[in-house]
Backbone as CSV, one residue per row, in Angstrom:
resi,resn,N_x,N_y,N_z,CA_x,CA_y,CA_z,C_x,C_y,C_z
1,ARG,0.843,-1.211,0.000,0.000,0.000,0.000,0.867,1.246,0.000
2,GLN,0.510,2.183,-0.879,1.281,3.432,-0.870,0.809,4.287,0.292
3,LYS,1.717,5.128,0.731,1.366,6.003,1.863,0.205,6.917,1.489
4,ALA,0.179,7.311,0.182,-0.847,8.270,-0.273,-2.248,7.765,0.042
5,ALA,-2.406,6.435,0.009,-3.726,5.859,0.259,-4.212,6.217,1.666
6,GLY,-3.256,6.480,2.550,-3.611,6.825,3.915,-4.399,8.118,4.034
7,THR,-4.286,8.974,3.032,-5.012,10.245,3.084,-6.491,10.054,2.747
8,LYS,-6.837,8.883,2.243,-8.238,8.627,1.902,-8.946,8.010,3.097
9,THR,-10.204,8.363,3.246,-10.990,7.800,4.352,-11.336,6.349,4.037
10,PRO,-11.644,5.558,5.049,-12.081,4.171,4.802,-13.272,4.133,3.840
11,GLN,-14.123,5.161,3.947,-15.306,5.239,3.063,-14.866,5.363,1.597
12,GLN,-13.896,6.252,1.343,-13.402,6.431,-0.036,-12.692,5.180,-0.535
13,GLN,-11.900,4.593,0.354,-11.167,3.384,-0.046,-12.134,2.259,-0.422
14,ALA,-13.187,2.105,0.374,-14.178,1.052,0.095,-14.858,1.294,-1.246
15,ALA,-15.161,2.583,-1.525,-15.810,2.938,-2.795,-14.887,2.642,-3.975
16,GLU,-13.602,2.978,-3.798,-12.655,2.779,-4.904,-12.421,1.302,-5.200
17,ARG,-12.567,0.466,-4.190,-12.404,-0.977,-4.428,-13.510,-1.507,-5.347
18,VAL,-14.691,-0.900,-5.229,-15.808,-1.292,-6.097,-15.479,-0.915,-7.540
19,ARG,-14.956,0.285,-7.700,-14.572,0.748,-9.041,-13.519,-0.178,-9.659
20,GLU,-12.538,-0.530,-8.837,-11.450,-1.381,-9.328,-11.961,-2.773,-9.701
21,ALA,-12.936,-3.271,-8.929,-13.514,-4.590,-9.236,-14.128,-4.593,-10.633
22,VAL,-14.833,-3.507,-10.972,-15.453,-3.415,-12.306,-14.373,-3.289,-13.379
23,LEU,-13.383,-2.440,-13.119,-12.303,-2.250,-14.093,-11.589,-3.559,-14.403
24,LYS,-11.405,-4.376,-13.380,-10.629,-5.608,-13.568,-11.511,-6.847,-13.717
25,GLY,-12.831,-6.640,-13.717,-13.741,-7.772,-13.928,-13.702,-8.806,-12.816
26,LYS,-13.602,-8.321,-11.561,-13.519,-9.260,-10.412,-14.922,-9.660,-9.959
27,ARG,-15.488,-10.622,-10.691,-16.877,-11.006,-10.419,-17.065,-11.605,-9.025
28,LYS,-16.098,-12.415,-8.573,-16.285,-13.174,-7.330,-16.456,-12.287,-6.100
29,ILE,-15.794,-11.121,-6.117,-15.839,-10.297,-4.899,-16.701,-9.040,-5.064
30,ALA,-17.328,-8.912,-6.233,-18.066,-7.676,-6.548,-19.166,-7.364,-5.534
31,GLU,-19.981,-8.363,-5.229,-21.125,-8.113,-4.333,-20.650,-7.783,-2.921
32,ASP,-19.646,-8.531,-2.486,-19.097,-8.327,-1.154,-18.523,-6.908,-1.005
33,LEU,-17.765,-6.484,-2.025,-17.163,-5.141,-1.983,-18.244,-4.051,-1.992
34,THR,-19.312,-4.298,-2.752,-20.403,-3.315,-2.818,-21.078,-3.171,-1.456
35,LYS,-21.327,-4.322,-0.806,-21.952,-4.279,0.534,-21.047,-3.552,1.524
36,LYS,-19.730,-3.840,1.442,-18.785,-3.196,2.363,-18.732,-1.690,2.136
37,ALA,-18.826,-1.288,0.858,-18.793,0.143,0.536,-20.030,0.848,1.099
38,LEU,-21.165,0.161,1.065,-22.394,0.726,1.640,-22.267,0.825,3.167
39,GLU,-21.716,-0.238,3.745,-21.536,-0.244,5.212,-20.579,0.858,5.660
40,ALA,-19.619,1.185,4.777,-18.629,2.221,5.115,-19.220,3.632,5.017
41,GLY,-20.494,3.704,4.556,-21.160,5.009,4.545,-21.375,5.632,3.175
42,ASN,-21.027,4.889,2.097,-21.291,5.414,0.741,-22.769,5.221,0.397
43,SER,-23.360,6.213,-0.255,-24.764,6.055,-0.663,-24.819,5.283,-1.989
44,PRO,-25.955,4.622,-2.257,-26.097,3.896,-3.537,-25.841,4.820,-4.733
45,GLN,-26.356,6.057,-4.635,-26.168,7.027,-5.728,-24.694,7.339,-5.948
46,GLU,-23.968,7.540,-4.836,-22.535,7.850,-4.937,-21.783,6.702,-5.600
47,LEU,-22.121,5.485,-5.203,-21.431,4.331,-5.784,-21.753,4.186,-7.267
48,LEU,-23.012,4.418,-7.615,-23.408,4.285,-9.017,-22.742,5.358,-9.882
49,HIS,-22.903,6.617,-9.469,-22.425,7.726,-10.314,-20.950,8.051,-10.108
50,GLY,-20.442,7.764,-8.897,-19.055,8.116,-8.623,-18.061,7.023,-8.962
51,GLN,-18.522,5.767,-8.953,-17.596,4.646,-9.160,-17.989,3.741,-10.332
52,LEU,-19.211,3.222,-10.303,-19.587,2.204,-11.294,-19.667,2.745,-12.719
53,LEU,-20.393,3.841,-12.900,-20.537,4.376,-14.262,-19.203,4.866,-14.822
54,PRO,-18.398,5.612,-14.030,-17.084,6.004,-14.560,-16.212,4.786,-14.893
55,ALA,-16.318,3.729,-14.071,-15.507,2.527,-14.319,-15.906,1.862,-15.630
56,ILE,-17.206,1.710,-15.857,-17.642,1.026,-17.078,-17.362,1.900,-18.300
57,ASN,-17.410,3.229,-18.124,-17.034,4.128,-19.224,-15.562,3.950,-19.573
58,GLU,-14.739,3.821,-18.529,-13.294,3.638,-18.754,-13.036,2.311,-19.461
59,VAL,-13.779,1.285,-19.067,-13.652,-0.022,-19.720,-13.996,0.114,-21.213
60,GLY,-15.075,0.864,-21.500,-15.473,1.107,-22.900,-14.375,1.811,-23.680
61,GLU,-13.727,2.789,-23.036,-12.636,3.519,-23.702,-11.435,2.607,-23.949
62,LEU,-11.099,1.773,-22.953,-9.969,0.837,-23.121,-10.255,-0.142,-24.256
63,PHE,-11.539,-0.532,-24.372,-11.951,-1.437,-25.456,-11.805,-0.730,-26.810
64,ASP,-12.254,0.532,-26.857,-12.144,1.319,-28.094,-10.691,1.441,-28.547
65,LYS,-9.795,1.593,-27.561,-8.369,1.796,-27.881,-7.649,0.487,-28.162
66,GLY,-8.361,-0.635,-28.021,-7.729,-1.925,-28.288,-6.883,-2.437,-27.134
67,LYS,-7.028,-1.798,-25.953,-6.266,-2.268,-24.779,-7.035,-3.361,-24.032
68,TYR,-8.355,-3.343,-24.193,-9.205,-4.399,-23.624,-9.846,-5.124,-24.797
69,PHE,-10.140,-6.399,-24.591,-10.807,-7.178,-25.633,-12.146,-7.687,-25.107
70,LEU,-12.871,-8.411,-25.942,-14.229,-8.816,-25.585,-14.321,-9.544,-24.230
71,PRO,-13.406,-10.489,-23.920,-13.534,-11.161,-22.614,-13.475,-10.193,-21.432
72,GLN,-12.571,-9.188,-21.517,-12.487,-8.214,-20.410,-13.743,-7.362,-20.343
73,LEU,-14.233,-6.991,-21.526,-15.433,-6.153,-21.595,-16.618,-6.890,-20.951
74,ILE,-16.748,-8.168,-21.279,-17.859,-8.953,-20.733,-17.682,-9.153,-19.224
75,ALA,-16.441,-9.439,-18.795,-16.179,-9.643,-17.363,-16.525,-8.380,-16.572
76,SER,-16.139,-7.224,-17.112,-16.432,-5.960,-16.421,-17.929,-5.671,-16.394
77,ALA,-18.598,-5.920,-17.520,-20.043,-5.671,-17.587,-20.787,-6.592,-16.613
78,GLU,-20.334,-7.847,-16.509,-20.987,-8.785,-15.591,-20.713,-8.424,-14.132
79,THR,-19.493,-7.944,-13.871,-19.152,-7.497,-12.512,-20.041,-6.323,-12.127
80,MET,-20.198,-5.397,-13.081,-21.037,-4.226,-12.815,-22.478,-4.664,-12.541
81,LYS,-22.933,-5.656,-13.291,-24.304,-6.153,-13.116,-24.501,-6.668,-11.682
82,LEU,-23.482,-7.370,-11.154,-23.562,-7.893,-9.783,-23.614,-6.750,-8.764
83,CYS,-22.775,-5.733,-8.991,-22.769,-4.562,-8.089,-24.124,-3.859,-8.125
84,ILE,-24.649,-3.688,-9.347,-25.946,-3.011,-9.515,-27.052,-3.825,-8.834
85,GLY,-26.904,-5.160,-8.877,-27.906,-6.025,-8.238,-28.066,-5.699,-6.756
86,ILE,-26.949,-5.363,-6.107,-26.993,-4.991,-4.684,-27.613,-3.596,-4.518
87,LEU,-27.264,-2.691,-5.442,-27.697,-1.287,-5.299,-29.131,-1.051,-5.761
88,GLU,-29.570,-1.879,-6.726,-30.857,-1.611,-7.393,-32.038,-1.433,-6.436
89,PRO,-32.243,-2.371,-5.484,-33.394,-2.192,-4.582,-33.313,-0.869,-3.814
90,LEU,-32.086,-0.465,-3.455,-31.898,0.782,-2.694,-32.133,1.996,-3.589
91,LEU,-31.673,1.891,-4.842,-31.864,3.002,-5.782,-33.342,3.156,-6.126
92,LEU,-34.039,2.026,-6.246,-35.463,2.076,-6.586,-36.261,2.761,-5.473
93,GLN,-35.829,2.555,-4.227,-36.511,3.221,-3.109,-36.351,4.734,-3.218
94,GLU,-35.176,5.137,-3.743,-34.904,6.583,-3.833,-35.642,7.224,-5.000
95,GLN,-35.853,6.437,-6.054,-36.525,7.016,-7.229,-37.984,7.256,-6.885
96,THR,-38.454,8.428,-7.192,-39.861,8.703,-6.893,-40.695,8.212,-8.062
97,SER,-40.935,9.081,-9.020,-41.802,8.641,-10.116,-41.026,8.612,-11.426
98,GLU,-39.735,8.868,-11.346,-38.964,8.960,-12.585,-38.778,7.577,-13.193
99,LYS,-39.509,7.343,-14.282,-39.406,6.048,-14.952,-38.427,6.203,-16.109
100,MET,-37.520,5.255,-16.213,-36.568,5.310,-17.323,-37.219,4.783,-18.599
101,PRO,-36.718,5.252,-19.758,-37.297,4.813,-21.030,-37.161,3.302,-21.246
102,VAL,-38.124,2.764,-22.010,-38.118,1.339,-22.347,-37.422,1.137,-23.691
103,VAL,-36.532,0.146,-23.736,-35.842,-0.199,-24.983,-36.186,-1.646,-25.335
104,VAL,-36.663,-1.852,-26.565,-36.849,-3.218,-27.067,-35.618,-3.533,-27.905
105,ILE,-34.920,-4.614,-27.551,-33.677,-4.955,-28.262,-33.773,-6.357,-28.846
106,ALA,-33.214,-6.536,-30.051,-33.277,-7.849,-30.698,-32.215,-7.956,-31.781
107,THR,-31.776,-9.200,-32.018,-30.994,-9.485,-33.222,-32.028,-9.843,-34.288
108,VAL,-31.868,-9.276,-35.481,-32.917,-9.383,-36.504,-33.080,-10.808,-37.042
109,ALA,-34.210,-11.022,-37.718,-34.549,-12.337,-38.276,-33.423,-12.874,-39.143
110,GLY,-33.147,-14.170,-38.975,-32.122,-14.817,-39.793,-30.734,-14.757,-39.190
111,ASP,-30.572,-13.948,-38.139,-29.236,-13.767,-37.534,-29.227,-14.372,-36.134
112,ILE,-28.250,-15.255,-35.894,-28.237,-15.953,-34.593,-27.096,-15.477,-33.695
113,HIS,-26.502,-14.334,-34.018,-25.408,-13.819,-33.193,-25.973,-12.933,-32.092
114,ASP,-25.513,-13.139,-30.855,-26.083,-12.276,-29.820,-25.107,-11.779,-28.748
115,ILE,-23.799,-12.039,-28.924,-22.868,-11.550,-27.883,-22.928,-10.030,-27.809
116,GLY,-22.814,-9.380,-28.959,-22.847,-7.905,-28.992,-24.166,-7.366,-28.475
117,LYS,-25.250,-8.004,-28.903,-26.584,-7.557,-28.479,-26.753,-7.721,-26.973
118,ASN,-26.271,-8.843,-26.438,-26.371,-9.081,-24.991,-25.590,-8.036,-24.206
119,LEU,-24.445,-7.660,-24.754,-23.604,-6.672,-24.087,-24.289,-5.302,-24.068
120,VAL,-24.893,-4.946,-25.193,-25.620,-3.665,-25.272,-26.790,-3.681,-24.284
121,ALA,-27.522,-4.804,-24.230,-28.664,-4.919,-23.300,-28.184,-4.745,-21.860
122,LEU,-27.063,-5.382,-21.538,-26.504,-5.311,-20.190,-26.100,-3.877,-19.840
123,MET,-25.438,-3.213,-20.787,-24.992,-1.832,-20.550,-26.197,-0.902,-20.367
124,LEU,-27.219,-1.064,-21.210,-28.406,-0.209,-21.094,-29.085,-0.417,-19.742
125,LYS,-29.153,-1.681,-19.309,-29.736,-1.969,-17.988,-28.904,-1.327,-16.886
126,ASN,-27.584,-1.403,-17.036,-26.692,-0.810,-16.037,-26.928,0.695,-15.898
127,TYR,-27.364,1.324,-16.974,-27.624,2.768,-16.940,-29.078,3.075,-16.597
128,GLY,-29.830,2.037,-16.232,-31.181,2.277,-15.738,-32.305,2.128,-16.744
129,PHE,-31.977,1.921,-18.019,-33.044,1.734,-19.008,-33.814,0.443,-18.704
130,GLN,-35.111,0.452,-19.015,-35.902,-0.780,-18.883,-35.760,-1.532,-20.204
131,VAL,-35.090,-2.667,-20.161,-34.748,-3.370,-21.405,-35.617,-4.608,-21.593
132,ILE,-36.262,-4.685,-22.751,-37.021,-5.879,-23.134,-36.175,-6.579,-24.199
133,ASP,-35.520,-7.669,-23.806,-34.620,-8.375,-24.722,-35.372,-9.530,-25.384
134,LEU,-35.570,-9.407,-26.689,-36.353,-10.426,-27.417,-35.481,-11.572,-27.921
135,GLY,-34.163,-11.459,-27.741,-33.278,-12.541,-28.165,-32.775,-12.379,-29.584
136,LYS,-32.486,-13.531,-30.231,-31.915,-13.479,-31.588,-32.883,-14.075,-32.604
137,ASP,-32.617,-13.776,-33.889,-33.448,-14.295,-34.979,-34.923,-13.930,-34.759
138,VAL,-35.165,-12.638,-34.543,-36.520,-12.184,-34.181,-37.216,-11.529,-35.391
139,PRO,-38.395,-12.023,-35.784,-39.109,-11.429,-36.922,-39.587,-10.007,-36.624
140,LYS,-39.712,-9.223,-37.672,-40.081,-7.797,-37.513,-41.426,-7.623,-36.807
141,GLU,-42.362,-8.546,-37.068,-43.691,-8.447,-36.436,-43.576,-8.493,-34.910
142,LYS,-42.731,-9.425,-34.440,-42.575,-9.601,-32.993,-41.926,-8.356,-32.373
143,ILE,-40.952,-7.775,-33.094,-40.252,-6.584,-32.585,-41.242,-5.421,-32.420
144,ILE,-42.055,-5.204,-33.453,-42.987,-4.073,-33.421,-44.124,-4.322,-32.423
145,GLU,-44.559,-5.569,-32.351,-45.595,-5.956,-31.370,-45.139,-5.629,-29.941
146,ALA,-43.896,-6.025,-29.629,-43.342,-5.778,-28.287,-43.183,-4.283,-28.031
147,THR,-42.809,-3.548,-29.066,-42.627,-2.095,-28.939,-43.948,-1.429,-28.562
148,ILE,-45.013,-1.852,-29.237,-46.337,-1.282,-28.960,-46.815,-1.715,-27.566
149,GLU,-46.642,-3.009,-27.278,-47.110,-3.557,-26.000,-46.454,-2.871,-24.794
150,HIS,-45.143,-2.626,-24.900,-44.409,-2.049,-23.758,-44.255,-0.531,-23.861
151,ASN,-44.868,0.044,-24.902,-44.767,1.490,-25.124,-43.303,1.946,-25.110
152,ALA,-42.473,1.210,-25.851,-41.028,1.478,-25.867,-40.710,2.758,-26.636
153,GLN,-39.718,3.495,-26.134,-39.282,4.714,-26.836,-38.161,4.427,-27.825
154,ILE,-37.491,3.274,-27.629,-36.354,2.935,-28.497,-36.449,1.475,-28.933
155,ILE,-36.090,1.242,-30.207,-35.903,-0.119,-30.711,-34.420,-0.233,-31.060
156,ALA,-33.741,-1.230,-30.496,-32.317,-1.425,-30.791,-32.157,-2.726,-31.562
157,LEU,-31.586,-2.627,-32.758,-31.452,-3.794,-33.632,-29.991,-4.140,-33.862
158,SER,-29.703,-5.443,-33.850,-28.337,-5.900,-34.082,-28.321,-6.866,-35.253
159,ALA,-27.239,-6.793,-36.057,-27.021,-7.768,-37.126,-25.522,-7.901,-37.332
160,LEU,-25.085,-9.120,-37.585,-23.647,-9.328,-37.754,-23.263,-9.718,-39.169
161,MET,-24.259,-9.944,-40.008,-23.925,-10.417,-41.355,-24.541,-9.512,-42.421
162,THR,-23.853,-9.422,-43.552,-24.368,-8.590,-44.651,-25.694,-9.141,-45.156
163,THR,-25.880,-10.461,-45.024,-27.135,-11.062,-45.501,-28.322,-10.700,-44.606
164,THR,-28.064,-10.485,-43.311,-29.187,-10.202,-42.411,-29.380,-8.706,-42.157
165,MET,-28.377,-7.883,-42.512,-28.524,-6.451,-42.222,-29.695,-5.846,-43.004
166,GLN,-30.035,-6.463,-44.149,-31.167,-5.953,-44.942,-32.471,-6.031,-44.159
167,GLU,-32.521,-6.975,-43.214,-33.731,-7.146,-42.410,-34.015,-5.903,-41.565
168,MET,-32.951,-5.144,-41.251,-33.138,-3.907,-40.476,-34.020,-2.916,-41.230
169,ARG,-33.796,-2.836,-42.531,-34.612,-1.951,-43.377,-36.085,-2.361,-43.268
170,ASN,-36.334,-3.679,-43.273,-37.712,-4.183,-43.181,-38.368,-3.775,-41.862
171,VAL,-37.563,-3.813,-40.781,-38.109,-3.420,-39.471,-38.466,-1.936,-39.468
172,VAL,-37.566,-1.115,-40.021,-37.801,0.341,-40.069,-39.077,0.628,-40.870
173,GLU,-39.211,-0.035,-42.016,-40.387,0.197,-42.873,-41.666,-0.306,-42.203
174,TYR,-41.562,-1.446,-41.538,-42.730,-2.029,-40.866,-43.171,-1.147,-39.695
175,ALA,-42.192,-0.579,-38.997,-42.513,0.323,-37.876,-43.309,1.528,-38.383
176,LYS,-42.868,2.089,-39.521,-43.581,3.253,-40.113,-45.000,2.851,-40.497
177,GLU,-45.080,1.681,-41.130,-46.370,1.153,-41.588,-47.363,1.046,-40.413
178,LYS,-46.857,0.642,-39.253,-47.702,0.446,-38.079,-47.844,1.719,-37.237
179,GLY,-47.258,2.806,-37.718,-47.379,4.075,-37.000,-46.581,4.139,-35.704
180,VAL,-45.543,3.313,-35.604,-44.709,3.295,-34.404,-43.699,4.449,-34.454
181,THR,-43.656,5.219,-33.378,-42.784,6.400,-33.388,-41.490,6.200,-32.589
182,ALA,-41.282,4.990,-32.053,-40.056,4.722,-31.287,-38.832,4.980,-32.166
183,LYS,-37.782,5.500,-31.548,-36.531,5.733,-32.268,-35.852,4.385,-32.511
184,ILE,-35.300,4.224,-33.714,-34.652,2.949,-34.047,-33.143,3.144,-34.160
185,MET,-32.396,2.409,-33.301,-30.944,2.463,-33.387,-30.421,1.100,-33.820
186,ILE,-29.348,1.117,-34.610,-28.833,-0.151,-35.137,-27.328,-0.263,-34.892
187,GLY,-26.848,-1.512,-34.897,-25.422,-1.740,-34.700,-25.070,-3.175,-35.042
188,GLY,-23.771,-3.445,-35.072,-23.292,-4.782,-35.425,-22.063,-4.666,-36.301
189,ALA,-21.356,-5.774,-36.459,-20.052,-5.749,-37.139,-20.090,-5.129,-38.537
190,VAL,-21.143,-5.402,-39.297,-21.170,-4.949,-40.697,-21.888,-3.610,-40.879
191,ILE,-22.415,-3.081,-39.780,-23.260,-1.887,-39.878,-22.408,-0.609,-39.850
192,THR,-22.836,0.386,-40.621,-22.133,1.678,-40.651,-23.151,2.815,-40.504
193,GLN,-22.630,4.005,-40.269,-23.488,5.187,-40.205,-24.191,5.401,-41.551
194,ASP,-23.462,5.156,-42.632,-24.045,5.330,-43.974,-25.262,4.439,-44.162
195,TYR,-25.143,3.193,-43.669,-26.261,2.267,-43.811,-27.447,2.729,-42.964
196,ALA,-27.148,3.242,-41.766,-28.219,3.762,-40.895,-28.962,4.899,-41.603
197,ASP,-28.199,5.790,-42.259,-28.815,6.905,-42.995,-29.656,6.379,-44.161
198,GLU,-29.102,5.399,-44.847,-29.758,4.849,-46.034,-31.124,4.240,-45.708
199,ILE,-31.222,3.536,-44.570,-32.503,2.877,-44.240,-33.377,3.750,-43.324
200,HIS,-32.898,4.987,-43.077,-33.634,5.947,-42.227,-33.781,5.485,-40.783
201,ALA,-32.746,4.812,-40.275,-32.716,4.516,-38.830,-32.378,5.825,-38.126
202,ASP,-32.708,5.910,-36.836,-32.467,7.175,-36.107,-31.048,7.296,-35.577
203,GLY,-30.313,6.182,-35.581,-28.947,6.273,-35.082,-28.188,4.983,-35.263
204,TYR,-26.849,5.108,-35.235,-25.952,3.961,-35.355,-24.971,3.995,-34.192
205,SER,-24.735,2.851,-33.546,-23.708,2.825,-32.498,-22.676,1.765,-32.842
206,ARG,-21.403,2.115,-32.622,-20.340,1.181,-33.029,-20.048,0.146,-31.952
207,ASP,-20.445,0.425,-30.695,-20.196,-0.550,-29.635,-21.171,-0.303,-28.481
208,ALA,-21.015,-1.106,-27.430,-21.971,-1.046,-26.316,-21.939,0.296,-25.584
209,ALA,-20.733,0.845,-25.386,-20.630,2.126,-24.678,-21.280,3.234,-25.505
210,ASP,-21.056,3.177,-26.808,-21.630,4.161,-27.721,-23.154,4.029,-27.759
211,ALA,-23.643,2.796,-27.629,-25.090,2.545,-27.656,-25.789,3.278,-26.511
212,VAL,-25.149,3.317,-25.350,-25.742,4.015,-24.196,-25.823,5.524,-24.489
213,ARG,-24.728,6.066,-25.006,-24.715,7.515,-25.340,-25.802,7.838,-26.361
214,LEU,-25.906,6.970,-27.370,-26.896,7.175,-28.431,-28.321,7.084,-27.881
215,ALA,-28.572,6.072,-27.050,-29.914,5.891,-26.479,-30.323,7.127,-25.676
216,LYS,-29.390,7.640,-24.883,-29.693,8.824,-24.084,-30.003,10.020,-24.988
217,ARG,-29.216,10.127,-26.063,-29.413,11.259,-26.984,-30.774,11.156,-27.676
218,LEU,-31.138,9.944,-28.070,-32.405,9.745,-28.809,-33.638,10.087,-27.968
219,VAL,-33.520,9.894,-26.645,-34.678,10.225,-25.787,-34.493,11.571,-25.066
220,GLY,-33.479,12.331,-25.479,-33.269,13.667,-24.934,-32.778,13.693,-23.493
221,MET,-31.979,12.646,-23.123,-31.470,12.565,-21.750,-30.007,12.943,-21.651
222,GLN,-29.417,13.338,-22.780,-27.962,13.554,-22.788,-27.540,14.594,-21.759
223,GLU,-26.575,14.192,-20.875,-26.099,15.181,-19.901,-25.220,16.177,-20.649
């Protein structure tokens, strides 16, 4: 331990351990560290906004720079999920009537890839969005049906292959046909901003961290 650490209070040290757990993907001790940080006097809000969100943002940046790879990204996202699991009941007590937007997320029909989609769903949940995950290979009818049923403000579509990305256009057109006004965001290995513009999607995200920023922007929540 460096001497400098001595200048921090036990409360700060406990909070920083939670942040470090997310950064390093320490799933086994995540819940324990979160409970200890609460016992040390940190509020759920402080842990969420002061430690967890900055940590997962940093993980996203390290991933963007090629310093972290998919296994680290998933380990960190899962660690964060465990920490949030402890905080969620406490945060919900604090929330009065502020309901977060609903996002319907799916990998489009014909496509069975879902690692990226699962990661985006996890990140959106971590930021408080209410996520309805329809899974993979989902027909456009089911996507729009769920959007109407849950009064979702956002539809998030994933595709990993050039053969299935065309299905995104079908979803966008079907949504218009049904009078659905939810914002449609798309992403996946083969997807580009140009393609999003071409099919009149409302936004394109290149990765899970970007998806959160985009979702917030689409519903006018951008800080």
